[in-house]
C-alpha positions as CSV (number, residue, x, y, z in Angstrom):
1,X,-13.0,18.2,-6.8
2,X,-13.1,16.2,-9.8
3,X,-10.0,15.6,-12.6
4,X,-10.4,17.5,-15.5
5,X,-10.3,14.8,-17.7
6,X,-13.9,13.6,-15.4
7,X,-15.6,16.6,-16.4
8,X,-18.5,16.3,-19.1
9,X,-16.8,19.5,-20.4
10,X,-13.8,17.8,-21.3
11,X,-15.7,15.1,-23.6
12,X,-17.8,15.8,-27.2
13,X,-21.0,17.3,-26.7
14,X,-24.2,15.2,-27.3
15,X,-25.2,16.7,-30.9
16,X,-22.4,19.3,-31.6
17,X,-23.2,19.6,-35.2
18,X,-24.8,22.8,-35.1
19,X,-25.2,24.4,-38.8
20,X,-24.1,22.9,-42.0
21,X,-25.2,25.0,-45.0
22,X,-24.9,25.5,-48.8
23,X,-26.2,29.3,-49.7
24,X,-26.7,31.2,-52.0
25,X,-26.9,34.8,-50.6
26,X,-23.6,35.9,-48.5
27,X,-22.1,34.1,-45.9
28,X,-22.0,35.9,-42.4
29,X,-18.7,35.0,-39.9
30,X,-20.7,36.0,-37.1
31,X,-23.9,33.5,-37.2
32,X,-21.4,30.5,-37.7
33,X,-18.8,32.1,-34.5
34,X,-22.2,32.2,-32.8
35,X,-23.7,28.9,-33.6
36,X,-20.6,27.0,-32.1
37,X,-20.9,29.5,-28.9
38,X,-20.3,26.7,-25.9
39,X,-19.2,27.1,-21.8
40,X,-17.6,24.1,-22.1
41,X,-15.2,25.1,-25.0
42,X,-11.8,26.9,-23.9
43,X,-11.1,27.5,-27.5
44,X,-13.0,27.9,-30.8
45,X,-11.0,27.9,-34.1
46,X,-12.5,29.6,-37.5
47,X,-11.6,29.4,-40.9
48,X,-12.7,32.2,-43.5
49,X,-12.1,31.5,-47.0
50,X,-12.2,34.4,-49.3
51,X,-11.8,34.6,-53.4
52,X,-8.4,35.5,-53.9
53,X,-7.2,37.9,-57.1
54,X,-4.9,35.1,-58.3
55,X,-4.6,31.4,-59.3
56,X,-1.6,29.3,-61.0
57,X,0.0,32.7,-62.2
58,X,-3.0,34.4,-63.5
59,X,-5.0,37.0,-62.5
60,X,-8.7,36.3,-61.5
61,X,-11.6,38.5,-61.8
62,X,-14.4,36.6,-60.4
63,X,-15.6,32.9,-60.1
64,X,-18.4,30.9,-59.4
65,X,-19.4,27.6,-57.3
66,X,-22.1,25.2,-58.1
67,X,-22.6,21.7,-56.4
68,X,-24.1,18.4,-56.4
69,X,-27.4,18.2,-54.7
70,X,-26.0,15.8,-52.3
71,X,-23.1,18.7,-51.3
72,X,-24.9,19.6,-47.8
73,X,-25.0,15.8,-46.9
74,X,-21.5,15.1,-47.3
75,X,-20.7,18.3,-45.6
76,X,-22.7,16.5,-42.7
77,X,-20.8,13.5,-43.0
78,X,-17.6,15.2,-42.4
79,X,-18.7,17.1,-40.0
80,X,-19.9,13.5,-38.2
81,X,-16.4,12.1,-39.0
82,X,-14.3,15.5,-37.3
83,X,-16.8,15.2,-34.2
84,X,-16.2,11.1,-33.9
85,X,-12.6,11.7,-34.0
86,X,-12.3,14.8,-31.8
87,X,-13.7,16.0,-28.4
88,X,-16.0,18.5,-30.6
89,X,-18.5,20.7,-28.2
90,X,-19.8,22.8,-31.2
91,X,-19.3,22.6,-35.3
92,X,-20.6,24.6,-38.2
93,X,-19.7,25.0,-42.0
94,X,-21.3,27.1,-44.6
95,X,-20.2,27.2,-48.1
96,X,-21.5,29.8,-50.6
97,X,-22.4,28.9,-54.1
98,X,-23.6,30.9,-57.3
99,X,-21.2,34.0,-58.6
100,X,-18.4,35.7,-56.2
101,X,-16.3,38.3,-56.6
102,X,-12.9,39.0,-55.5
103,X,-12.9,39.4,-51.5
104,X,-15.9,37.6,-51.2
105,X,-16.4,35.2,-48.3
106,X,-17.0,31.2,-50.0
107,X,-17.2,29.2,-46.8
108,X,-17.1,29.7,-43.2
109,X,-15.8,26.9,-40.4
110,X,-15.7,26.6,-36.9
111,X,-15.2,24.2,-34.3
112,X,-15.5,24.8,-30.6
113,X,-13.1,22.5,-28.3
114,X,-12.1,22.2,-24.6
115,X,-8.7,23.3,-25.6
116,X,-7.3,25.5,-28.0
117,X,-5.0,22.8,-29.9
118,X,-7.7,20.4,-30.3
119,X,-10.2,23.1,-31.7
120,X,-7.4,24.0,-34.1
121,X,-6.5,20.4,-35.2
122,X,-10.3,19.7,-36.1
123,X,-10.8,23.2,-37.7
124,X,-8.3,22.1,-39.8
125,X,-9.1,18.5,-40.8
126,X,-13.2,20.0,-41.0
127,X,-11.8,22.4,-43.9
128,X,-9.4,19.9,-45.6
129,X,-11.9,17.3,-45.5
130,X,-14.7,19.5,-47.6
131,X,-12.1,21.4,-49.6
132,X,-11.3,17.5,-50.7
133,X,-14.4,15.4,-50.4
134,X,-17.9,17.7,-51.2
135,X,-19.2,17.9,-54.5
136,X,-18.9,21.7,-55.1
137,X,-16.8,22.6,-58.1
138,X,-15.5,26.2,-59.2
139,X,-15.7,28.4,-62.1
140,X,-12.9,30.6,-62.3
141,X,-13.0,33.5,-64.6
142,X,-9.3,34.6,-65.5
143,X,-8.4,38.2,-66.6
144,X,-7.0,37.4,-70.2
145,X,-10.8,35.9,-70.8
146,X,-9.7,32.7,-70.4
147,X,-12.0,30.3,-67.7
148,X,-11.4,27.3,-65.7
149,X,-13.2,24.6,-63.9
150,X,-11.6,23.5,-60.2
151,X,-13.3,20.2,-59.0
152,X,-14.1,19.8,-55.1
153,X,-14.3,23.4,-54.3
């Protein structure tokens, strides 16, 4: 029997980036989860970002996301970096743009790896880098009538 480290399932897949998208329609957690299914993955980490009802001590009624035309390409660049740094079997990331209400899903990312620790680490790296580097902007509308733009998600 081969040692675990020699098994092909312990390594990254050949083309692990399964889904990268920016969409104006509602996002599906099931779609993202299904996209990362892989028989060699022992762990799938999934993150769902939702619109919360507050920010910085103020009540949020709604928000809108807009993006630069390069947003999807930047998401792919970040996904490729995560794949280079972790043994990713499958990866997916989808971000919403347009008007969203409190409780709506804004972003869904998932990473499948041979082991759970790798999946958690890769998923956290993916969402953190997407949040900081992808040109997506949030326009928050507060209950008191004020508004605020927040850069890069």
